[in-house]
N, C-alpha and C positions, 0 to 999 in steps of 0.2 A: 182846238180840233189838234189833232196828231196827226204828221206824217202819214205814217202806218201801223197797225196791229198786225204782229205775226202770232199765227195761233199755232203753237206747238214749238218746243224746243231742241227738237234732236238735231243734227248736224245740219242739214236744212234751215231748217228757221234760225239756227242758230248764227251762219255764217250769215243768213241773209240781214238780220237783227245786225251784226257787226259790221259790216259794208256799209250799209245804209244809215248806221249811227259815225262812221267815219265819215259820211259825207257832212253828217251836219243837222241829220233830221232826228224828231223826236219819234221816239218807235218803242211800243211796248208789246214785252212776249209774255204770252198767255201759254201755260203749261200745265196740264190737270194733273202731271204726276208730280209729287217730290223727290229730286233728285238726289244720293243714286237710285235707280231703275235698270231691273235685268232688260236686254233689247240682245238680240241675235243680230247677226251683222259681224264677223267679227275680223276680218280679215280685210287689209285694204291694199287696194293697187299703187303701183309706183306714181304712177300718174298724181294722185292723192298729194304726195310732198309736193309736188309742183304747186299745186294748186295751194295749199295751206301758205307755201313761201310765198306765192303772188299778192295773198290778203293777210300776208303777216300776221298768219297763227302757227307757224310751223315752231316757230322756237317756244313757244308753251306746251307744244306734244310733243316733241323730242326730247325733252329736259323732264317726261315723264317714267323713261325707263323704258318703256314698252319693249316687246321682242322685234327683233328687227328680221324683217324678212328680203330675203335675197332674190328670193325666186318662186317656183309653184310646179309643184312635182305634179304630174298627169300620166297615171294608169289605165291602161287599155289593152287586155289580154287579146282584144278581137283585133285589133288594127283597123278597127273602123271609124273609129270618134275624135283621135287628135292628130297632132302632126306626124310622131311617129309610133311605131305598132311595139306594143312592150310598155315602156317608161320615156317620155317626154318631159325632161326636164326646162320650163320656161324660164332661162336664165337673164334677170332685169340689167345686167351687164349689157345685154347684147341688142339695147334698143338703138343705141348710141351715142355720140358727142352731144353733149348738152342737158343731157336728161336725167333725173334722179335713176339712182340703180337700185337702190333699195326701200323698201317701206315698213309698215309695221303689223302686226298681228296685237288686239286690241281688247282688252273687257268692255261692251260698251258701256257699262252704266260706269265706268271712271272714265272713258272718251267722251262721251257726253256732255260729264261733266265740267270736263275740262274747257270744250269748246261753248259750252251755255256761260261760263265764267267769263271768256275771252269777249262774249257781247255785252256782260257786265260792264267791263272793264273800259270798252268802246264807248260806252254811255247808254247802253239801252235800257228802261226798266224791264226787269224780270218777274214775275210773280207765279211762283209756281202753284200747286193746287188750285188753280184757278182753271175750273174746267167750263168752254166755250159752250153756251144751251142754245144760242141761236144769232141768227146774221139780222143788222138793222138795215131794211131797207127804204131807200125812198125815189120814186119817179124811176124805177127800174134799175138803179143803184143800190150796191152793195155801200152801206157809208156807218158802218160799224158792228159792234158785236156784242149780245150781252153773253155776259157770263157768273159764273158762282164761286164763294171763294168766302170760305169760311161760315158757310152756312147762309149769306147775305148775296143776294142777286145784285149787281150793278151792270151799269151801260158804259160803253164807251166809243167815240167817235172817231176815226181819221179818215184822212183821202183813201187811203188804201188799205184793203184788207190782204192778207198772205197766208195762203192755207198752208202749213205745215204740217197736215195733223196726221199725213200716213195714211193707216189701214182706217183710220176712224173716219176721214174725207167727208170733213163738214159741209164743204161747198159741193161736192162732188153727192153727195146726199141729196143735199137741199136742193139741188135742181135736176137730179136724177140723171146725172151725167157717168156715172161708170159702170164700165163694159167686163164683163171676165175675158181673159184670153182661153177661149176654150179647151185648146190645144196644149195649155200648160196647165192645166187640173190638177197640181199635184199635191203631195203631204209631205212632212216634215218630220222624222223623229231622230229627235237631240238631246243633248245634256252634258257637261262637265266632266273631268276626270282628272284625280290628282295622281299624284306618286311618278309625275313621268320622269322619264330617264330620257335622256335622247341619245345614250349611247346606245339603244335599242334600234334607233332610226336608222335605216339601210340607203337613206337619202341624207338630204342636208339639214344642218341644225335650222332651225327657224323655219321652213319654207311651210306652207301651207300643201297638204295631199289630198288632191281628187282622184278616186278612184271609180270606176266605171264597171258594173256589169250588165246582166240580162234584163234586171228589173229596175232599172236607175240608178244611182251612185252614191259614193260616201266621202263627207269631208273628214278631217284630221287637221286642226289648227290649233298650234300651241300658242297658250295665251301667257305663260310664262314657265320660269326654267322648272319647276315640279307640273302645271296644271296645265289641260289639253282639253279644247271642245270637239267633240265628235259627233256627226249627225248623220242620216240615212236621208236620202232622197226618192220617192216612187209616186208612179201615178197613183191617185187614190183605191182604187180597188186594187190594188195589191197589199194593204192592209186590211182588206176585210178578213174577218173570222180570225186577227190575230191579235195578241196585246201589243203596245208599241215596242215594250220591251222583247219581246219575240222576234219582229221583223226586224228591230235594231241589232239583235246578236247573230241572226242569220244571215244580214248581210253584210255586216261588219267582217264574219266567217269568209268572206267570200273574197275579199281584198286582201291577200297575205301582207305585202310589205305595209299596211296599213293595222292588222292586225299585228305585227311585230312591234310597231311603234310602240303599241300601246300594252306591253309586255310588263305587268306587276303595277299596273293603274288601279285603280277604282273610282266606282262612281260620286260624285259630292253631290250630286243635283240628283230630284229625279227627272222623267223625262219629259221633256216639254215637246207640244205637236203642233204644228202648223199645217193650215189647210187651206187650200183652193185662194190661194195669197197671190195669182197673177191676174191684172186688171189693167184697165187703162180709161181715162177718160179723153175721148175727141176734141175737147174744147179746156183747155186748163188757162186760159185769161178772158176775164168778162169786165163788164163795167165795175170800175171799182177794188177788182180783185184778183187775184192771178193763185195758181194752184206752184210748187214748189216740190220735188222729191216725190218720194211715194204719195204722195198725194194724188198725184196726176197719173202715175204706173207705176207700175211693179211686175217684173217679170218671171226671176227667178235665184236664187242665190247661188246658181251654177260656178259662174266666174267671179266671184266676188266684188261687182261693181256697182251695186246698187248705194251706198255711202258717196261715193265720188260722182257719180251722175246724181244725187240729191244735193252734196255742196257745190257742184258746179251749177245747178239751175237756181240753186238758193240766191248763188251770190251776184249771175247772170239778172238773174230779177230784180235784187237790190240797184241795177248800174239802168235796168231799165226802167226802175218805177223812179230812180234817180233824175233821168233825162223826162219824166213826165212831170213829175213836180218841179221841175226847172220853168217846164213849157206847157202847158197841160195842151197847146193845139197840134202836140206831137203825140198826145196820148196814144192812140191807134195806131202810131208807127212805130212807137215803142214796144206796146205789146202784143201787136203782132211779130216782130222780129224775138222778140223771147219768145213767144210759142212755136215759133220757127227753132230754133235752137233749140228747144225742151224739147220736140218729136224728134230733132238729130238726133242727139244724143242716146234716146230712149231706144230708138227704132232701129241705129246699130246696135245696141247693144243684146235688143232681144233678138235679132237675127242672128247674132252668133251662138244665143242660146237654143233657138229654132235649129241651128246648122249640128247643135250637140244631138238634138233627142231623135232628130231626124239621120243622123247617120250622114250628115253634108258637109260636114266639113273639108274633109279629104276631097271632096268633087268641086267644092269651092277653091281651093287651092290649087287643084291642076289647073283650073279655070284661069285663076288669077297669074298665074306662073305662062302660062298659055297669051294671055292679053297683052302682060307685061314684057313676055316676048326676052329680053336681055337680062332678065334676072338670074343672079347666081342663086344656088342651095342656101346660101351665106344670107344674101340679101332678103331671101325670101322667112326665113325662119326672123329676121329681124322684123318683119311685116309682121308677122303672125305675133312674135313676145310683143312688141308695139302695142297691137290690137288686144291682145290679154292684158297688159298693163293698163288699158284706160283710154288708145288710140280712135275715141268713137266718132271723133268730129272731121277730122282731116278729110278731104277728099284725095288726098294723095299716097293712100293706102290701098296698095292695088287686093288683098284681103279683103279688108271692108267693104270695097266697092263691087267686089263677085258677091257678096252674102247682099248688098244693097239692092243686087240684078234679077234678085226672087221675087218676082211679084207676090208668091205665095205669103212672105212672111211679113207685108206690110201691118204695122199695128194701128198706124193713123190715117183718118183721110189722107187724100195727097194735100202733099204741103210743100211748101218754098226750104228746100234745106240751106239751110245755115254752116256751112264750112269754113268754121274759125274754132283753130285750136283754141279753147280758152285756158289752157296749160303752157304751153309753148309757141303760141303764136307767131312769134319773131321766127323761131328754127320753121314753122311750117311754113314760112313766106320765104325763107332762104332757100330752101328745096327745091324751089322753081328751078332752081338752075343748078343744082344737083343730080343724085342719082333717080332723086325722084323727078323731076322735071325733064329724065333723059326717059324715060320708061312714059311720058304721056301723061301725067297725073297732076 
């Protein structure tokens, strides 16, 4: 019997498998598609770089030559959505000493291949083109999977099954656990364009641009020296009566800085459309199984946090399962701790998304400033940029705490938060005696 079967070879599943394999566990990854394959979610956060470094994956990613991202440009003509009216640049250098100040923009087909190869290199067995068709259950416990590979159905048993199947949600569908986040039922229309020339960029080379308008928002993510990903996100009723191409063109025209950056570019793909993608499962662990990443929750691509939270939960799940494998009597404690960690990260991230759509980020900042009392403008900007960069677990970020104070934005039923940064735990603790400690966080 295997120690673990990981269903899904995307970033969350790949890092989970790699961490487990490096513990010396026997791990099988079943990925239904053959890599490389297209996937959305191309802009990484700076906390991702620290996470990759902690788990020995950074060198393999860094050597790929991806576009370097040192900040994000948030365009808000109304002055109601972001930290500053007009254009606010989240400069990652302002997150403070000891943290990574840059990250990457990637083509996911390539990035995901790199991470899955690292799982192989760590010792995991990976089977691509292997589609899970069912779970094996005995006495109320998941004990393995049935899968189809090459037209042949097979079974494999394991002490634990990790669901990293993203939107497919094998475990959530089997047990009826998935719930839509009704207030975030959005639709995204996007494609790639070639002919990018950053000389037309009115901002900083390599930055993501996020442009707000009255019906939604636009992203622009450079993927290489001459390719860019561009998409528009809107409430689904805004697409009714229009083709994706019509909605896309009309929305991009509303954000002149992004339109300027696209000068001379031309589409290299048809439009992709994703709809009704915001959901969560209130139960993310059970007897013999855990969910990681998008299998358990997905909010919105607004602040590019999906891959970071997915990989952080994948790595954390591997650590929790390692403890349970070593001491079966401690399984409940290990899985409960993991569940609370999962919910803390996703709950904070989804609250940030809600604050944007409901125009409440600026009031939350004012509340954070009032609560903290002695924060300077520079200190407040540091915490904003940290949060935008992936600081979803720390209890010492007053901006995150202000978002957590709004009961209307709760994603999960009440749980015990885990305020332990998975990327910079040492810095998080050290700040108790510094600025964050001085403001009572």
